C-alpha positions as CSV (number, residue, x, y, z in Angstrom):
1,X,0.0,0.0,0.0
2,X,2.8,2.4,0.9
3,X,4.5,1.8,-2.4
4,X,1.3,2.6,-4.3
5,X,0.9,5.9,-2.4
6,X,4.6,6.8,-3.0
7,X,4.2,6.0,-6.7
8,X,1.2,8.2,-6.9
9,X,3.0,11.1,-5.2
10,X,6.0,10.7,-7.6
11,X,3.7,10.6,-10.6
12,X,2.0,13.8,-9.5
13,X,5.3,15.4,-8.9
14,X,6.6,14.4,-12.3
15,X,3.5,15.7,-14.0
16,X,4.0,19.1,-12.4
17,X,7.6,19.4,-13.8
18,X,6.2,19.8,-17.3
19,X,3.6,22.4,-16.2
20,X,2.7,25.3,-18.5
21,X,3.8,28.8,-18.1
22,X,2.8,30.4,-14.8
23,X,2.3,34.2,-14.6
24,X,2.3,36.5,-11.6
25,X,-0.9,38.1,-10.4
26,X,-0.2,41.4,-12.1
27,X,-0.1,39.7,-15.5
28,X,-3.5,38.4,-16.5
29,X,-6.8,38.7,-18.3
30,X,-8.3,42.2,-18.4
31,X,-5.1,44.0,-17.8
32,X,-4.0,47.4,-19.2
33,X,-0.5,47.9,-20.6
34,X,1.3,51.2,-21.0
35,X,1.1,52.5,-24.6
36,X,4.1,53.0,-26.9
37,X,6.7,51.6,-24.6
38,X,8.7,48.5,-23.9
39,X,6.7,46.4,-21.4
40,X,8.4,43.6,-19.4
41,X,6.5,40.3,-19.1
42,X,7.7,37.6,-16.7
43,X,6.8,34.3,-15.1
44,X,8.0,30.8,-14.5
45,X,8.1,27.7,-16.7
46,X,10.0,24.4,-16.6
47,X,13.7,25.0,-16.0
48,X,15.6,25.7,-19.3
49,X,12.3,25.7,-21.3
50,X,11.9,27.8,-24.3
51,X,9.0,30.3,-23.8
52,X,7.4,31.9,-26.8
53,X,5.3,35.1,-26.4
54,X,3.0,36.3,-29.2
55,X,0.9,39.5,-28.7
56,X,-2.0,39.8,-31.1
57,X,-1.3,43.5,-31.9
58,X,1.7,42.7,-34.0
59,X,1.6,38.9,-34.4
60,X,5.3,38.6,-33.9
61,X,6.5,35.7,-31.7
62,X,9.4,36.5,-29.3
63,X,11.4,33.8,-27.6
64,X,13.3,33.5,-24.4
65,X,14.7,30.6,-22.4
66,X,13.8,30.0,-18.7
67,X,16.8,29.9,-16.3
68,X,17.7,26.9,-14.2
69,X,15.0,27.9,-11.6
70,X,12.4,28.3,-14.3
71,X,12.2,32.2,-14.2
72,X,12.0,34.1,-17.5
73,X,11.6,37.7,-18.6
74,X,10.8,39.2,-22.0
75,X,10.3,42.8,-23.2
76,X,7.5,43.5,-25.7
77,X,6.9,46.8,-27.6
78,X,3.3,48.1,-27.2
79,X,1.3,50.0,-29.8
80,X,-0.6,53.3,-29.4
81,X,-3.6,53.4,-27.1
82,X,-7.0,52.3,-28.4
83,X,-10.2,50.5,-27.5
84,X,-9.3,47.3,-29.2
85,X,-8.9,44.3,-26.8
86,X,-5.9,42.2,-27.6
87,X,-4.6,38.8,-26.6
88,X,-1.2,37.6,-25.6
89,X,-0.2,33.9,-26.0
90,X,2.5,32.3,-23.9
91,X,3.7,28.9,-25.1
92,X,6.3,26.5,-23.7
93,X,4.7,23.5,-25.3
94,X,1.4,24.2,-23.6
95,X,-0.4,27.4,-24.5
96,X,-1.7,30.0,-22.1
97,X,-3.7,32.9,-23.6
98,X,-4.5,36.2,-21.9
99,X,-7.6,37.9,-23.2
100,X,-9.1,41.4,-23.2
101,X,-5.7,43.1,-22.8
102,X,-6.0,46.9,-23.4
103,X,-3.3,49.4,-24.3
104,X,-3.5,52.9,-22.8
105,X,-2.2,55.1,-20.1
106,X,-1.3,53.5,-16.8
107,X,-1.1,55.7,-13.7
108,X,-0.1,54.6,-10.2
109,X,-1.4,56.8,-7.4
110,X,-1.1,56.8,-3.6
111,X,-2.2,58.8,-0.7
112,X,-0.2,61.7,0.8
113,X,1.7,61.3,4.0
114,X,-0.6,64.0,5.5
115,X,-3.7,62.0,4.9
116,X,-3.5,60.0,8.1
117,X,-6.3,61.8,9.9
118,X,-9.2,60.0,11.6
119,X,-12.7,59.9,10.2
120,X,-14.0,61.8,13.3
121,X,-11.6,64.6,12.6
122,X,-12.5,64.6,8.9
123,X,-16.3,64.8,9.7
124,X,-15.7,67.6,12.2
125,X,-14.0,69.6,9.5
126,X,-16.8,68.9,7.0
127,X,-19.5,69.9,9.4
128,X,-17.8,73.2,10.3
129,X,-18.3,74.5,6.8
């Protein structure tokens, strides 16, 4: 019985070695990429695997090789902003396709260091007007 369980565990582990490209949470369906720039895409694949990336806006396939730990990075040129949804296909032998990728302006914003007041203080200021 123990040998069957061990064989099952080893089989599952071997199946995960050939797993398809994995992408970070920031890279996924419904994302927006900065227009007219070089955008870096990254993820993991099987160690030493060849990863092919094909964005639908130009149809050109770019290739890179994963390192010994499976990490890979690739730079992609993006077109001008528009309302057309695109796709990006990642392929290391098993395809992964991102859909509804838009190109436009990407802005990151954060609060000011002086915005640490409490709600009570905020409401008191509002009510004084």
